[in-house]
C-alpha positions in Angstrom: 112.5 130.3 91.2 115.1 133.2 91.5 113.5 134.8 88.4 110.2 134.8 90.1 111.6 136.2 93.4 113.5 139.1 91.8 110.4 141.0 90.5 108.7 140.5 93.9 111.8 141.9 95.7 111.8 144.9 93.3 108.1 145.6 93.8 108.5 145.2 97.6 111.3 147.7 97.7 109.4 150.1 95.4 106.1 149.8 97.3 106.9 152.5 100.0 107.4 155.0 97.1 104.2 153.9 95.4 102.3 154.2 98.7 103.7 157.7 99.2 102.7 158.8 95.7 99.2 157.4 96.4 98.9 159.3 99.7 100.1 162.5 97.9 97.6 162.1 95.1 94.7 161.3 97.4 95.5 164.1 99.9 96.4 161.7 102.7 99.6 163.3 103.7 99.9 165.2 107.0 99.3 168.9 107.5 103.0 169.4 106.7 103.4 167.4 103.4 107.0 168.4 102.8 108.0 167.2 106.3 106.0 164.0 105.8 107.7 163.2 102.5 111.1 164.1 103.9 110.7 161.8 106.9 109.2 158.9 104.9 111.9 158.9 102.2 114.6 159.3 104.8 113.5 156.4 107.0 113.1 154.1 103.9 116.6 155.1 102.7 117.9 154.0 106.0 115.9 150.8 106.0 117.0 149.8 102.5 120.6 150.5 103.5 120.3 148.3 106.6 118.8 145.5 104.6 121.6 145.7 102.1 124.2 145.6 104.9 122.3 142.6 106.3 122.6 140.5 103.2 126.2 139.3 103.6 125.8 138.3 107.3 122.6 136.5 106.4 124.4 134.6 103.7 127.3 133.7 105.9 125.1 132.6 108.9 122.6 130.7 106.8 124.7 129.5 103.9 122.0 130.7 101.5 124.0 132.2 98.7 121.0 133.1 96.6 120.4 136.3 98.7 123.6 137.9 97.4 122.2 139.3 94.1 119.6 141.3 96.1 122.3 143.2 98.0 122.8 145.5 95.0 119.0 145.8 94.5 118.5 147.1 98.1 121.6 149.2 97.9 120.3 151.0 94.8 116.9 151.5 96.4 118.6 153.0 99.4 120.2 155.5 97.0 116.9 156.0 95.3 115.1 156.9 98.6 118.1 159.0 99.8 117.9 161.0 96.5 114.2 161.6 97.0 115.0 162.6 100.6 117.6 165.1 99.5 115.4 166.4 96.6 112.6 167.1 99.1 115.0 168.9 101.3 116.1 171.0 98.4 112.5 171.7 97.6 111.8 172.8 101.1 114.8 175.2 100.9 113.4 176.6 97.6 116.5 175.2 95.8 118.5 178.2 97.1 122.1 177.0 96.9 123.2 179.8 99.3 120.7 178.8 101.9 121.4 175.1 101.4 125.2 175.5 101.9 124.7 177.6 105.0 122.3 175.1 106.4 124.7 172.2 105.7 127.5 174.0 107.5 125.3 175.1 110.4 123.4 172.0 111.4 125.5 169.0 112.0 122.8 166.4 111.4 122.4 167.8 107.9 126.2 167.8 107.5 126.5 164.1 108.2 123.4 163.3 106.2 124.8 165.1 103.2 128.1 163.3 103.6 126.3 159.9 103.8 124.6 160.7 100.5 127.8 161.9 98.8 129.5 158.6 99.7 126.6 156.7 98.2 126.9 158.4 94.8 130.0 156.5 93.6 128.5 153.3 94.9 125.4 153.7 92.8 127.3 154.8 89.7 129.7 151.7 89.9 127.0 149.2 90.7 126.8 147.8 87.2 128.5 144.6 86.0 130.6 146.7 83.6 132.1 148.8 86.4 132.7 145.7 88.5 134.8 144.3 85.6 136.6 147.6 85.1 137.6 148.1 88.7 138.3 144.5 89.6 139.5 144.3 93.2 139.3 148.0 93.6 135.5 147.7 93.3 135.4 145.8 96.6 137.5 148.5 98.3 135.4 151.3 96.9 132.1 149.7 98.0 133.3 149.5 101.6 132.3 153.1 101.7 128.8 151.8 102.3 129.9 151.0 105.9 130.8 154.6 106.5 127.6 155.7 104.8 125.6 153.4 107.1 127.1 154.8 110.2 126.6 158.4 109.1 123.0 157.7 108.2 122.3 156.4 111.7 124.1 159.4 113.2 122.0 161.7 110.9 118.9 160.1 112.3 120.0 160.2 115.9 121.0 163.9 115.7 117.8 164.8 113.8 115.3 163.4 116.3 117.5 164.2 119.3 116.1 161.2 121.1 118.3 158.6 122.8 115.6 155.9 122.8 113.3 154.2 120.4 113.7 153.6 116.6 116.9 155.7 116.2 118.7 153.6 118.8 117.3 150.4 117.3 118.8 151.2 113.9 122.1 152.2 115.6 122.3 148.8 117.3 121.4 146.9 114.2 124.0 148.7 112.1 126.5 148.2 114.9 125.9 144.5 115.0 126.1 144.1 111.2 129.4 146.0 111.1 130.6 144.2 114.2 130.1 140.8 112.6 132.2 141.9 109.6 135.0 143.1 111.9 134.8 139.7 113.8 135.0 137.7 110.6 137.9 139.8 109.2 139.9 139.4 112.4 139.2 135.7 112.5 140.3 135.3 108.9 143.5 137.3 109.7 144.3 135.2 112.7 143.9 132.0 110.7 146.3 133.3 108.1 148.9 134.3 110.6 150.1 130.7 111.6 150.3 129.6 108.0 152.4 132.7 107.2 154.7 132.0 110.1 
């Protein structure tokens, strides 16, 4: 059964990109296609990141360990859509490095968005089983950067739309809950270890 689910999950995660390509090829994008592509890839990068963050809490709350392998799949797709998002931004800037650097330094929502992407790069590179073996326990520590990247991605979205209601706030609440659960479990684990250590 897992072998049948994995291709379905992969196709489901890829489908937003395929739909975007279809829209582009059939002239179904908005009057501002660059902005349309930028917004679409950005929101799907955030969605994939949120799904990947939700895998561990889902496993702990449900006891369904079979969802764990898909955490890496959704994490890599988050990086994939984030890379498309960034590439579209570069295209919009005419790939002018001077303009891009100035824009990153000037507009804070772009600054945090760029930082969120930069933090995702080492996570994507070290996502293979080979890197997991090489890094050992350090791999877990390194991949905690995804929590920071998730927070920065939400801040990027909030500052971009400049709206304190609606979808940006929903994503902020979801990420806050997912990270809050991790903090709660970590504190509970530490409190259980304290009496035994004493």
